[in-house]
N, C-alpha and C positions, 0 to 999 in steps of 0.2 A: 313692317316694323319701323318705327321712328329711328333715323340715323343716330340721334343723340342717345337713345336707349341702347342701341347696339354698342356705341362707344363706351357707355357706362358699364355694360355687361362685360366688354373686353377688358376694361380696367379692373373690374372685380375678378375676372379670371386670372389676370396677371398676378394679382396679389395672392391668389391661392396656389400659384405654381410653386412657391417656396415650400408649402406644405406637401405638394405632390412629390417633390424631390425626396423629402424624408420618407414619405410613404413608399416610394419606389425602393428605397434601401431596405425597407421592412418586408416588401413582397418577396416571396420565393416560390419556386416550383421545382419539382423533381421529375426528370425524364428518365425513362428506362428503356432498355433493349435486351434482347435475348431472354425474354421471360423474366426480367428483373435481375439478370446476372450482372448487368452494368447499370449503375444509377448515377446521375449527375444532378446536383442541386445548384441552381443559379438564382441570383437575386434580380430585382426589378431593373437594375442597371446592367444586366446581362453579364455580370461577373460570376465566375464559377466559384461556388462556396465549398463544395465537397464532391469528391468522386469516390465511388465504391465499386469495386470489382470483385466478384466472387471467384474463388480459386478455380472453379469449373470452367470459367471463361478464358483462362490462361493456358494456351497451348503453344509452347515454344516453337512448334513446327508450323503454326498457322497464325502468325502475328497479324496478318491482314484481316482476319476475322475479328480479332480484338479491336483493331483500329476501326473497322466498320461498326462494331457495337458501340464504341465510344462516340463516334460521330452520330449514330442514330439516337443515342440517349441524349446527347446535347441538342439535337434537332427537336426532339420531343419536349425537352425542358424549355427550349426557346419558344416553341409554339404555345405552351401552357402559360408561361410568364407574360407573353405578348397579349394573350387573351385577358389575363388579370389586369394588365395595364389599360387595355381598352375599357374594361369595366370601371376602373378607377377614373379614367378620363371622362367617361359618360357621367359618372356621379359628380365630378367637379364642374363639368361644363353644363350640367343640367340638361343633357340630352342634345345640346347644340351640335350639329354635324359640321365641325370645323375642318378645313382642309388639313391634311397631314403636314406637320412641320410648322404650322402657324404659331403654336405656343411653345416651340422649341422641342417638341416631342416627335 
């Protein structure tokens, strides 16, 4: 690939990163644990938007189990939203395999 073409492509990618920030805000994923008793929704900027806990998951004598369920639901949501981000980045970069962090992501 011609170095000037690569430079033009990178400039074009940078101009589309502003759009990407807005798209990340609109992305969301819900992770769950305990057969859906604990659900956490996060956006593309990894901010928690909603937490739902079924009454059956709350046992005052076993707080550690609830903590584990919350952690597992967040981990599940994180993995799902990261996959959506990868898909968005592939769309924006046109399939270029850029090193992680090159475009601020």
